[in-house]
N, C-alpha and C positions, 0 to 999 in steps of 0.2 A: 504494500500500500504506500505508494510514494506520491509526493506532491505533483509529480509530473505526469502521473497516469490519469486517464479519463475517469471522472467520478461517475458512479452509477446514478441513474435517475432517482431523485429524492433520496440521497444517502442518509443512512441512519445516524443519529446523534444521541449522546447521553448528556444530560445536565447534571453536574455535581454541585449540590448545595441548594437547600430549599429555604434559606433564611431571607435576608433583606432583598438581595438582588436576584436570587434564583428564580422566584416567581415571574419576574419580568422577562428573564431569558426563556422560561417555559412558554409564556404567552406568545412571545415573538417567534420562537421556533415553531410553535404550533400553527401560527398564522402564515408562516413563510411557505411559498410554493417550492422552495429549494431544498427543504429538509423534512425528514421523517423523524420526529422526536419519539424515541423508543423507551428511554429510561430516565427516571429521576432518582438520583442517588443522594441519600442523606443518612447520617447515623441516627437521626431522629426520624424513624420511619413514619411515625404517626403524623408529624408535621408535614412530611413529604406527601403522604396520602391526601391530606387536606388540600395541598397545592395542586396535586394531580387529579383530584376528584372530578373536575369538569371535563377531563380528557380521558375517555375510557381506554384509548389505545396506549397510554403511557404506563409502563410498568414501574413499580417502586421497589427499591432495594436499599439495604443499609451497607452493602458491600460493593465497592467499585469493581472488584474482580468479576462479579456476576455480570455487570454491564459490559465489561471488556471481553467476556467470553462469548458475547453475541457477535457472530461474524458479520452481521449487517450494520453494526455500528462502525462508521468510518471516522467519526470525530467525537471529541469531548469538549464541553464548555464548562468552565470551572468558576464557581461563585462561592468560594469558601474563604475563611480568614486568610490573610496574606501569609501568615506563618506556615500554612499548609500548602501553598501554591506549588512549591518546588516538588514535594513528594508526590502530590496528585498528578501534576503535569508530567513529571518524569515517568510515572507508571503508565500514563496514557501514551506518551511518545514511544516508550520502549515496547509497547504492545502494537505499534505501527499506526497509531491514530493521530490525526491532525488535532490541534489544540487551540482553543480560544480561552484566554485567561482574563478574569476581571482585574482591574487596576488595584494596586500596582502589580507588575509582572511577578514579582517575588518579594520576599522580605528583605533581601540584601542584594547588592550589586553582584556579588560572587554567585549567588543562587540564580540570578537572572542570566548571567553569562553562561552558566551551566545548561540552562534550558535552551538558550539560543544555539549553543554548540551541539546539543543533542538533536535538536530539530534539523539543523543543517546536515549533520552526519547521516541522518535517516531520510533526508530529502522530504521532510514533512512541513506543513504550514504551522507556524506558531504565530498567533495573533494576540495582541493585547487589546482588551475591550476599553479603549479610550473613547467612551461613548460621545463625549462632547465634540470630538473631531468630526462626527458624522451628522451634526446638526446642520440644517440648511444655512445658518449664519456662518459657521466655521468654514463650510465648503465655499461659500461666496467670498469670505475674507481671504482665504487661501488663493483663490483665483485672482482677486483684485491685486494682491501682493505679487504673486508670481507673474502676472501679466505686465507688471511695471506701472500700473495705473496710479499707485500711491507714490511711486518713486522709490528712492532708497529709504529703508526703514531707519528712522532716527531714534524712536523710543517705543516701548510697549509698556502699558500700565494696566494692571488688572486688580480687581477687588472681588473677593468671594467671601462674604461674611453673612452670618445669620445667628440666631439663637438656636444652636444646633445640638445634636446628641454628642455628648462628650464620650469618646470611644474608650473602652477599657484597656486596649492593647497598643494604641498608637497615639501620637500627639497630633495637633491640628495640622502640622506641616505634612505628615504622611497621610492624613485623612483627606485634606482638601487640596493641597498644592498639586498633587498629580494631575488634577483636572487642568489647571492653568499651564502647568509645565508641558503637558501633552499637547495642548492647543498651540503653545509657543513653538514646540518642535514641529508641529504640523503646518503652521502658516509661514514660518520664516523662509525666505528665499534660499535657493541652493547655495551652499558655501558659507552661510551665516549660521553660527551656532554659539551657545553659551560656552565661555572658556573659564569663568570663575564666578563664584557666588559668595555673597555675604548675607548672613541671616541673623536676625535678632528676634527675641520673643519673650513672653512672660506667662506666668501662671498666677494671676492675681487672686484666684479663688481657692488656691491650695488643692487643686485636683491631682497633683502629682505628676503632671505633664504639661507641656506648653499648650496654652489655649488661644493665644494671640501671637501671630508671627508675621514678620516682614522679610521679604527676600529681595535682594538687588543682584541682578546678573549682568556681568560684563559680556558683551557679544563680540565675536571675532571681527566684526566690521567696525568696531569702535562705538557702536550704539549701546543702549542700556535698556534693560527690562526690569520692571519692578512689580512685586506682587504682595498683596495683603490678604491673609487668611485668618479667620476669627470665628470661634464658636460662641462668643459672648455678646454679639451685637443684637439689640432688640429689633433692628430692621434688617431685612434681607436685601442684599445688594449683589448683583452679578453683572459687572461691567468690565469691558476690555477696551482700551483706547490704543490705537496704533497710529503713531505720527510718522508721516512720510515726507520726503522732500517736495512732493507735489500736492498731496492731499492728506487729510487726517480722517481716520475712521473711528466711529464709536459703536460698540456693540453693547446694547442694554438688553440682557436676556429677560429682564422682568417687564419689558414693554412689548407684548406680542403684536401690537399694532405697528410698531416701527423698531424692529430689533437692531437693524444696521443703518447707520447714517454716515454718509461720506461728505466731508466738508472741503470745499476748495478754499481753504483758509490756512494761512501759515506765515512763515517768515522767509523772506528772500534776502540773501546777502550778496552784495556786489563783489566781484573778484577784483584784485588789485589792477588787473589789466583794463578793467572797465572804468577805473577811477583816474582822475587827473592828478598831477603831481601834488597839488595842494590838498587833495582829499585823502591821500594814502595814509595819513597819520591816523585816521579813524575810518573803520569800515562803515560802509553805508548799509543800513538795515532798513528794509521796507516791509510793511505788513500787507499781506494779501487777504482781502475779504471778498470771498466769492460765494457761489451758491452752495446749497446743501441738497443732496439727492438721497433718497431712500430706496435702495435696490429692492425689487420685488423678489420675495423668497417663496419657494414652494414648500409650505410647511409639511413636515413629515416626522414621525417619531424617529429619533436618532438611532435607537437600538435596532429598529427594523432595518435601517440602512447598514448598520454594522453587521447584522446577521447576513444580509445580502452580500456584503463585501467579503465575509468569511467564506461564503459559498463560492464566490467568484475566484478567490485565491485557491481554494481546494480544487475547483474544476480546472483551472488553467495552470496550476503549479507555480504561479507567480506570487511575489510577496504581497501581503495586504498593505493598505495604506498606513495602518498602525501595526506593523509587524513586531516580532520579538525584539528586533534591534531598536525600534522606536521605544518600546517599553524599557529596554536596557539603558537607553540614553536618559530617560526620565529618572531611573533609579540612580544613575551616576550623579545627577544634580541633587537628588534628595539626600544621598549620603554626604556629599560635599556640604550641603546646607546644614545637615545635622552636626557635622564637625565644626562648622562656623558658629552654630548656635552654642555649642559647648565651649568655644573659644571666644565668647563674648563679641561675636560679630566680625571676627577676623575674615579677611578675604581668602577663600580657599579655591584652589584650582580644580576645575572639573576634569577628571581623567577621561581621556579618549584613546589611550594607547591601544587598548584591546580592539578598538574599531578597525584598526588597520588589518586588512585581509579578511574582514568579516563578510 
C-alpha cells in the first residue's frame, strides 16, 4: 500500500479518538464521497458508540489493532492527545496505512521527525490536520500573497484569544499557537520562513502553565511576524493582518459577512535615486490611501476541504498541502518558542537542518 499506487474507490478509513475533535472527523468522513468510514477506535468504547450511533455502518472498537486488521482500511485519522500521536501514527504507518494527524503533529520535534521519516520510507501520505489552512479565507490569502498582489510581505500580526478551556497537559502556546503558526507556514511566499522566535508569557491565575503568551518571529526576508494567544480574554478575537509593500490584508474570522478585507493603503518610501541632492538627508515618506475591497469567498467547512485534500494526496501519491513536513516545521517553532519562554524571552533560532534532503 504505497502513496503512489491507485487508491480503491471509496477507500476505507478508521478514526482514532472519539473525544473533542473525533466526532467532527467522523461526521466529515461520513459525508465525504471519497471515503468509507469503517471504524471508530477509542479506549472508551461507550463514548465511541454514542458518537457512532447515527452511523450504522461504523464499527466501534477499543483496540487499534482490530481496525488495522481490516484489509479494507487504507488510512487512519488520529484525534487523540498529542502525547499519543507518535505511537498511534507509527502503528498505522508500519501497518502500511496513510495517516492524517490532528495538530500538533506530535508532542516533540524529535517525534514529528520520526513520523515524517517513517512515512517517507514507506512511501505513505502523512498529513497534519491544520484545519484553518483549509478555510476559504486562508486559501484566498495564500493566493493573494503568492500571486504578488500584496507585494513583499512586511509584517504579519495575529491574535487568537478567548475565555477558553485551560488544557490539563499543554500550555496556551501549544494549544492555540499551532493554528496561527500553521497558517503562517501556509501563506508565506516560497523562500520566506521563520528563522528565530522570541516568546514571553504569564500564568496570572496560578494554573501551573502559561495562559497568556506573545510570540515574535524573525523571517528570513527581514520581515516580522507577531502572535498573541490567550485563554483568559473575556472577548473572543480571531484576526490576522498581513502588511505588504503594495496592499494590506485583514482577516477577521469573527465577521462572517466580511472575513477578508484588502486595503490599498500603506507607506511609500522614495529611493535615494529619486531624490534631489538637497533631499537625500531625509527620506521622503508618502502615505497611500486607496480603496478597500472584500474578496468574495465560497464558504465551506474547512474540515471537509481537509478531508478532500487527504483523499487527493492518497489517490495521487503527492504531498498534501499541510503534509508531515509542514507539521514538523510548526513543531520546530513551538519548541524554539518554549525554550525562549523558559529563557525569559531570549531570541532562539528555529532549527531547519533536518529539512535538508527531506
